[in-house]
C-alpha positions in Angstrom: 7.7 -24.4 -13.8 4.3 -24.4 -12.0 6.0 -24.4 -8.6 8.0 -21.4 -9.7 4.9 -19.6 -10.8 3.1 -20.3 -7.5 6.2 -19.1 -5.5 6.2 -15.9 -7.5 2.5 -15.4 -6.9 3.0 -16.0 -3.2 5.8 -13.4 -3.2 3.6 -10.9 -5.0 0.8 -11.5 -2.5 3.2 -10.8 0.4 4.6 -7.6 -1.2 1.2 -6.3 -2.4 1.8 -6.5 -6.1 -0.5 -9.5 -6.8 -3.3 -8.7 -9.3 -6.5 -10.2 -7.8 -8.3 -9.4 -11.0 -5.9 -11.2 -13.4 -8.7 -13.1 -14.9 -10.1 -9.8 -16.3 -6.9 -9.1 -18.2 -7.6 -10.1 -21.8 -4.8 -8.1 -23.5 -3.2 -10.3 -26.1 0.3 -9.6 -24.9 -0.4 -11.5 -21.7 -1.4 -14.7 -23.5 1.3 -14.7 -26.1 4.4 -14.8 -23.9 5.3 -16.2 -20.5 7.3 -13.1 -19.8 4.2 -11.1 -19.3 2.3 -12.0 -16.2 -1.3 -10.9 -15.7 -0.9 -11.6 -11.9 1.8 -8.8 -11.7 -0.3 -5.6 -11.2 2.7 -3.3 -11.8 3.5 -5.0 -15.1 -0.2 -4.9 -16.2 -0.4 -1.1 -15.4 2.8 -0.4 -17.1 1.9 -2.3 -20.3 -1.5 -0.6 -20.4 0.1 2.8 -20.3 2.7 1.7 -22.8 0.0 0.3 -25.2 -1.8 3.7 -25.3 1.5 5.6 -25.6 2.9 3.5 -28.5 -0.3 3.1 -30.5 -3.2 5.5 -31.1 -5.5 3.3 -29.1 -8.8 4.1 -27.7 -8.2 4.6 -23.9 -11.5 3.1 -22.9 -11.1 -0.2 -24.8 -7.4 -0.4 -23.9 -8.1 0.0 -20.2 -10.8 -2.6 -20.5 -8.6 -5.3 -22.0 -6.0 -4.7 -19.2 -8.8 -5.0 -16.6 -9.3 -1.4 -15.7 -11.8 1.3 -16.2 -11.2 4.5 -18.1 -11.1 6.5 -14.9 -8.6 4.1 -13.4 -6.4 4.5 -16.5 -6.3 8.3 -16.0 -5.5 7.9 -12.3 -2.7 5.4 -13.0 -1.3 7.7 -15.7 -1.3 10.7 -13.4 0.6 8.9 -10.7 3.0 7.4 -13.2 3.7 10.8 -14.7 4.3 12.2 -11.2 6.3 9.4 -9.7 7.5 7.1 -12.5 7.4 3.3 -12.1 7.3 3.5 -8.3 3.9 5.2 -8.7 2.5 1.9 -10.1 3.1 0.0 -7.0 0.0 -0.3 -4.8 -0.1 1.8 -1.7 -0.3 0.2 1.6 -3.9 0.2 2.8 -5.1 1.0 6.3 -3.9 3.3 8.9 -0.4 4.8 8.4 0.2 5.7 12.0 -1.1 5.9 15.5 -4.8 6.9 15.6 -4.9 7.3 19.4 -1.6 8.9 20.3 -0.3 12.1 18.9 3.4 13.0 18.8 2.7 15.5 21.6 1.0 12.7 23.7 4.0 10.5 23.2 6.4 13.3 24.2 4.3 13.8 27.3 4.5 10.2 28.2 8.2 10.0 27.5 8.8 12.8 30.0 7.0 10.8 32.6 8.5 7.4 31.7 11.5 7.6 34.2 9.3 8.6 37.2 6.0 6.9 36.6 4.7 3.4 35.8 2.9 2.7 32.6 -0.4 2.5 34.4 0.3 5.9 36.0 1.1 7.4 32.6 -2.1 6.0 31.1 -4.0 7.5 34.0 -2.4 10.9 33.6 -3.0 10.9 29.9 -6.7 10.1 30.5 -7.0 12.8 33.3 -4.9 15.6 31.9 -5.2 15.1 28.1 -8.5 13.2 27.7 -6.6 10.3 25.9 -8.1 6.9 26.4 -5.6 4.2 25.7 -4.4 0.9 27.1 -1.1 0.2 28.7 -0.1 -1.8 25.6 -1.0 1.0 23.2 1.3 3.3 25.3 4.1 0.7 25.2 3.8 0.5 21.4 3.7 4.3 21.1 6.8 4.7 23.2 8.8 1.9 21.4 7.9 3.3 18.0 9.1 6.7 19.0 12.4 5.3 20.3 12.9 3.4 17.0 12.4 6.4 14.8 
């Protein structure tokens, strides 16, 4: 059973749903049943919202026993009301796209791809569009555009 629990935690780490603050979850429901897992952040958020919804509980104390602040509770509730259960999944952190190349820069480079080397395209981007990138960044930008 322990191996299964560790495998589940590894999976949650890889998909971003692992609750790194599971030790701060003191809600009784998570200690009374193996079904409830304090390491599953989606389940913790959902059960917190459900606890407030089904009982006339104080939001501050309920949020605290689930390991959240009152402000976090309201943020979680807002997203849940807008998006449902999917809103409880953590968002991917970090950049969501290219920071150096715009779509227009990639189109410019694509138009030159058949007649210029990558090094020449990088030089033209620098000289004509003031875009400083490496050859590898250009390659990634061009391949991402082809795959989408």
